[in-house]
C-alpha positions as CSV (number, residue, x, y, z in Angstrom):
1,M,2.7,75.4,11.9
2,A,0.5,73.2,10.8
3,F,-1.9,70.6,9.9
4,N,-0.4,67.1,8.4
5,V,-3.1,65.5,6.5
6,I,-3.0,61.8,7.3
7,K,-6.4,61.1,5.5
8,P,-8.0,63.5,3.0
9,G,-11.6,62.7,3.8
10,L,-13.6,62.8,0.8
11,L,-14.1,66.2,-0.3
12,A,-12.4,68.4,1.7
13,L,-11.9,71.9,0.0
14,L,-10.5,75.4,1.6
15,Q,-13.5,77.9,1.1
16,D,-13.3,81.9,2.0
17,L,-16.9,83.9,1.5
18,G,-16.3,83.6,-2.0
19,R,-14.2,85.3,-5.9
20,H,-16.6,87.8,-5.9
21,G,-16.4,90.5,-9.6
22,H,-15.3,87.8,-12.5
23,Q,-19.1,86.2,-13.2
24,S,-18.4,88.5,-16.5
25,I,-15.3,86.9,-17.8
26,G,-17.4,83.3,-16.4
27,L,-15.6,82.6,-13.3
28,T,-18.7,81.8,-10.3
29,T,-17.6,82.8,-6.7
30,G,-17.3,79.4,-4.5
31,G,-17.8,80.1,-1.5
32,P,-18.6,78.4,1.2
33,M,-22.2,76.1,0.9
34,D,-23.4,77.1,4.5
35,E,-22.2,80.8,5.0
36,M,-24.2,81.2,7.5
37,A,-21.9,77.9,9.3
38,F,-18.3,79.2,8.5
39,R,-19.1,83.3,9.9
40,W,-20.2,81.4,13.2
41,G,-16.6,79.3,12.8
42,N,-15.0,82.7,12.7
43,A,-16.6,84.6,14.8
44,L,-16.8,81.8,17.9
45,L,-12.8,82.4,17.2
46,G,-12.4,85.9,16.7
47,N,-11.5,85.9,13.4
48,N,-12.6,87.6,10.4
49,S,-15.7,87.0,8.7
50,N,-13.4,85.9,5.5
51,C,-10.4,83.9,7.1
52,P,-10.0,80.7,5.3
53,Q,-11.5,77.4,6.2
54,L,-12.1,74.2,5.8
55,E,-15.4,73.0,4.3
56,I,-15.7,68.9,5.1
57,T,-18.1,67.0,2.9
58,F,-18.9,63.6,4.5
59,G,-16.4,63.6,6.4
60,M,-13.3,60.3,6.4
61,L,-10.7,63.3,7.5
62,T,-7.8,63.2,9.9
63,L,-6.0,66.2,10.8
64,E,-2.6,66.5,13.0
65,A,-1.4,69.4,14.3
66,Q,2.2,70.9,14.5
67,A,1.7,73.4,16.7
68,N,-0.8,75.3,19.5
69,T,-4.1,76.6,18.7
70,N,-7.0,77.2,18.4
71,I,-10.3,76.0,15.9
72,A,-13.7,76.1,15.9
73,I,-16.1,73.4,14.1
74,T,-19.6,74.6,13.1
75,G,-21.4,72.9,10.4
76,A,-22.9,69.2,10.3
77,D,-22.2,67.0,13.0
78,L,-19.6,64.4,10.8
79,G,-18.6,62.0,13.7
80,A,-16.3,64.7,15.2
81,T,-13.1,63.7,17.5
82,L,-10.3,64.9,19.0
83,N,-7.4,62.3,19.8
84,D,-10.8,60.0,20.1
85,K,-12.2,61.2,21.9
86,E,-16.3,62.6,20.9
87,I,-16.9,66.2,20.4
88,S,-19.7,68.6,19.5
89,P,-19.5,70.7,16.5
90,W,-20.8,74.4,16.8
91,R,-17.6,74.8,19.5
92,T,-14.4,76.1,20.1
93,Y,-11.4,73.7,21.2
94,A,-7.6,74.4,22.2
95,L,-5.0,71.9,20.4
96,K,-1.8,71.2,22.1
97,K,1.3,70.3,19.2
98,G,0.7,66.4,18.2
99,D,-3.1,66.1,18.6
100,V,-5.0,64.6,15.8
101,V,-8.3,65.7,15.2
102,A,-10.7,63.5,12.2
103,F,-14.0,63.5,11.0
104,H,-16.0,60.1,10.6
105,Q,-19.7,59.8,9.2
106,P,-22.4,62.0,9.5
107,I,-24.9,62.1,12.2
108,W,-26.5,64.9,11.2
109,G,-26.1,66.7,8.3
110,L,-23.7,66.6,5.6
111,R,-21.0,69.2,5.3
112,A,-18.6,70.6,8.4
113,Y,-16.6,74.2,8.7
114,L,-13.2,73.6,10.3
115,A,-11.9,77.2,11.3
116,V,-8.2,77.7,13.0
117,S,-7.5,80.6,14.5
118,G,-6.0,83.6,12.2
119,G,-7.7,81.8,9.4
120,F,-5.4,78.8,7.5
121,L,-2.8,80.4,5.0
122,C,-3.1,80.4,1.7
123,D,-2.4,82.9,-1.7
124,P,-5.2,84.4,-2.7
125,I,-6.3,84.4,-6.5
126,L,-7.9,86.7,-8.0
127,G,-8.6,88.2,-4.2
128,S,-10.0,84.6,-2.4
129,V,-8.7,81.0,-1.8
130,A,-12.0,79.9,-2.4
131,T,-11.6,76.4,-4.4
132,V,-14.0,75.7,-7.4
133,M,-12.5,72.0,-8.1
134,R,-15.0,73.1,-11.9
135,E,-12.7,76.1,-12.4
136,K,-9.7,75.0,-11.8
137,V,-9.1,77.9,-9.5
138,G,-8.0,78.9,-5.7
139,G,-7.4,76.3,-2.0
140,L,-3.7,75.1,-1.0
141,T,-2.6,74.5,-4.6
142,G,-4.7,77.6,-6.6
143,K,-5.5,75.0,-9.0
144,G,-8.4,74.2,-7.6
145,D,-7.6,70.9,-6.6
146,K,-9.4,68.6,-3.3
147,L,-7.2,67.7,-0.1
148,Q,-4.6,65.5,-0.4
149,R,-2.9,62.8,1.7
150,G,0.2,64.8,2.6
151,D,-0.6,68.1,2.7
152,V,0.2,70.4,4.6
153,L,-1.8,73.8,5.8
154,P,-0.5,76.3,7.5
155,Y,-1.7,78.6,10.4
156,S,-0.5,80.5,12.7
157,A,0.6,79.1,16.0
158,C,-1.4,81.2,18.8
159,S,-2.2,80.0,22.7
160,H,-5.5,78.9,23.9
161,Q,-8.1,81.0,24.2
162,P,-11.3,80.0,26.8
163,Q,-14.3,78.4,25.3
164,K,-17.1,79.0,23.1
165,A,-20.6,78.4,21.9
166,V,-22.9,79.5,19.5
167,P,-26.2,80.0,21.9
168,R,-28.6,77.2,21.1
169,L,-30.8,79.4,19.5
170,A,-28.7,80.6,16.4
171,I,-27.8,77.1,15.5
172,P,-29.8,75.4,12.4
173,H,-32.4,73.4,12.2
174,Y,-30.8,71.1,9.7
175,G,-33.6,68.6,10.2
176,Q,-36.6,70.6,8.0
177,K,-38.0,70.2,6.1
178,E,-39.3,73.4,4.5
179,I,-36.9,75.2,1.6
180,P,-38.0,79.0,1.8
181,V,-37.9,80.4,-2.1
182,I,-38.9,83.8,-3.8
183,L,-40.6,83.4,-6.8
184,G,-38.9,84.8,-9.8
185,Y,-39.8,86.1,-13.0
186,Q,-40.7,83.6,-15.4
187,Y,-42.8,82.8,-12.2
188,K,-46.2,83.7,-14.4
189,S,-44.9,81.1,-17.3
190,F,-45.7,78.2,-15.3
191,S,-49.3,77.6,-15.4
192,S,-51.5,77.7,-11.8
193,L,-51.3,73.7,-12.1
194,E,-47.9,73.7,-12.6
195,R,-47.0,75.9,-9.6
196,A,-49.5,74.5,-7.4
197,N,-48.1,71.1,-8.0
198,F,-44.6,72.6,-7.3
199,F,-45.8,74.0,-3.4
200,S,-47.5,71.1,-2.7
201,S,-45.0,68.2,-3.8
202,D,-42.2,66.5,-2.0
203,Y,-38.8,66.5,-3.8
204,S,-35.6,64.3,-3.7
205,V,-32.0,65.3,-3.2
206,S,-30.8,62.9,-6.8
207,S,-27.3,61.7,-5.9
208,H,-25.8,63.1,-8.8
209,S,-26.1,67.2,-6.7
210,D,-23.2,68.6,-5.9
211,R,-22.0,72.2,-4.9
212,M,-22.5,73.0,-8.7
213,G,-26.8,72.5,-8.1
214,Y,-28.6,70.2,-6.2
215,R,-31.1,68.1,-8.5
216,L,-34.3,67.2,-7.5
217,E,-36.5,64.1,-8.7
218,G,-40.5,64.4,-7.5
219,K,-43.7,65.8,-9.1
220,A,-42.3,67.6,-12.6
221,I,-43.4,70.7,-13.2
222,H,-43.0,72.2,-16.7
223,S,-42.8,76.2,-18.1
224,D,-45.2,77.5,-21.2
225,L,-41.3,79.0,-22.2
226,K,-39.5,76.6,-24.9
227,G,-36.3,78.5,-24.0
228,I,-35.1,81.6,-23.5
229,I,-31.8,83.1,-23.7
230,S,-28.9,82.7,-21.8
231,E,-28.6,84.7,-18.8
232,G,-26.9,85.8,-15.5
233,I,-27.5,83.1,-12.9
234,A,-28.2,84.3,-9.3
235,Y,-27.1,82.7,-6.5
236,G,-29.8,79.8,-5.7
237,A,-32.0,80.1,-8.8
238,I,-34.4,77.2,-9.1
239,Q,-33.8,75.7,-12.8
240,V,-36.8,73.7,-15.1
241,P,-35.1,72.0,-17.8
242,K,-37.2,69.2,-20.3
243,D,-37.4,66.8,-17.8
244,G,-39.2,69.2,-15.3
245,Q,-37.6,68.1,-12.4
246,P,-36.0,71.2,-10.5
247,I,-32.6,72.3,-10.1
248,V,-30.9,74.2,-7.3
249,L,-27.7,76.3,-8.5
250,L,-25.7,77.0,-5.4
251,Q,-21.8,78.2,-5.1
252,D,-20.0,76.0,-7.3
253,R,-22.9,77.5,-10.4
254,Q,-22.1,77.8,-13.4
255,T,-22.3,82.2,-14.3
256,I,-25.5,82.1,-17.7
257,G,-28.4,79.4,-18.5
258,G,-30.9,79.3,-20.4
259,Y,-33.8,77.6,-18.5
260,P,-36.2,78.6,-17.7
261,K,-36.4,79.6,-13.7
262,I,-39.4,79.8,-11.1
263,G,-37.7,81.1,-8.5
264,C,-34.9,81.6,-5.8
265,V,-33.6,79.7,-3.0
266,S,-33.2,82.6,0.1
267,R,-29.6,82.5,1.3
268,V,-30.6,81.1,4.4
269,G,-32.8,78.3,2.9
270,G,-29.7,77.5,0.1
271,G,-27.8,76.9,3.5
272,I,-30.1,74.9,4.7
273,L,-30.8,73.0,1.5
274,A,-26.8,72.3,1.3
275,Q,-27.1,69.8,4.6
276,K,-29.2,68.1,3.5
277,Q,-27.8,64.3,2.2
278,P,-29.1,62.0,-0.8
279,G,-32.8,60.4,-0.4
280,D,-33.3,63.3,2.1
281,V,-37.4,64.7,1.3
282,I,-37.7,69.1,0.6
283,Q,-39.8,70.5,0.0
284,F,-40.5,75.0,-1.2
285,T,-42.8,77.3,0.3
286,P,-43.4,80.9,-1.5
287,I,-42.2,83.8,0.8
288,T,-41.3,87.7,-0.3
289,V,-38.0,89.2,-0.4
290,D,-38.7,91.2,2.3
291,Q,-39.7,88.4,4.3
292,A,-36.0,86.8,3.0
293,E,-34.2,90.2,4.5
294,Q,-35.8,90.1,7.1
295,E,-34.6,86.2,7.6
296,R,-31.2,87.3,6.9
297,H,-31.1,90.6,8.8
298,L,-31.9,88.3,12.0
299,H,-29.2,85.8,11.3
300,M,-26.5,88.7,10.9
301,A,-27.8,90.6,13.5
302,R,-27.3,88.2,16.1
303,L,-24.4,87.5,14.7
304,A,-23.4,90.9,15.3
305,Q,-24.5,90.6,18.8
306,W,-22.8,87.7,19.5
307,R,-19.6,89.4,18.1
């Protein structure tokens, strides 16, 4: 019982919630770029929240089901079809043996998630199946490989379930321009003018962005610090290198870095950012730690209540 990979797409990766507890040896966490979309995919099917899913970037993926199952699609709208019939994200679908699911090109957003009842069956490496290509760990082969034509994605066959959909209020607005930022402890090394420039300027997503970090292009900002001793990097940290163009570090980030950091994107904000395509424009807005925690608690409480 499995999906046969007919077309592998540009970048399709097996992910769970990440490989935690190993950053001390230089191993990053990996995991879904849009955590809330991932969590809703498993919730729709009644899966454990950490069940492995496929993260599909941009699309161009085609799968053929070899046994009956149920799937959930969340995240971006990549023009998905079921047996050539258009289907929408943020809901479940029943599949029969021989059904073909395809993802084409983005209508809105960049990354979609495909969950299957019970999760994809894959052996974990260091407690996780999260695929990190740069570190050659996780995924179907355990070596960090992206999906390839001819791969077989195992799952457990199951009977069909009633269709379910995510409540409209819980679906993120991927078109929002504002990305919330928690101010970092090196924030004061940026002058008042540099801070004002950072929070009042538009930044466009660079084509050099990836799962490691989103490079931005716009008004350059500079810190009074000439350099810092390399230190641990948190999710969402906004590094400012010598050219003054911010880099938001995300799931596949390096574990240490030596550039000044003006702040840190919240988890919810990072999920919105991860759905931006090259050329999309964003603007940063400051929030407190309390506000970031309240926002996340609201999302998690809504998910738990729905479950």
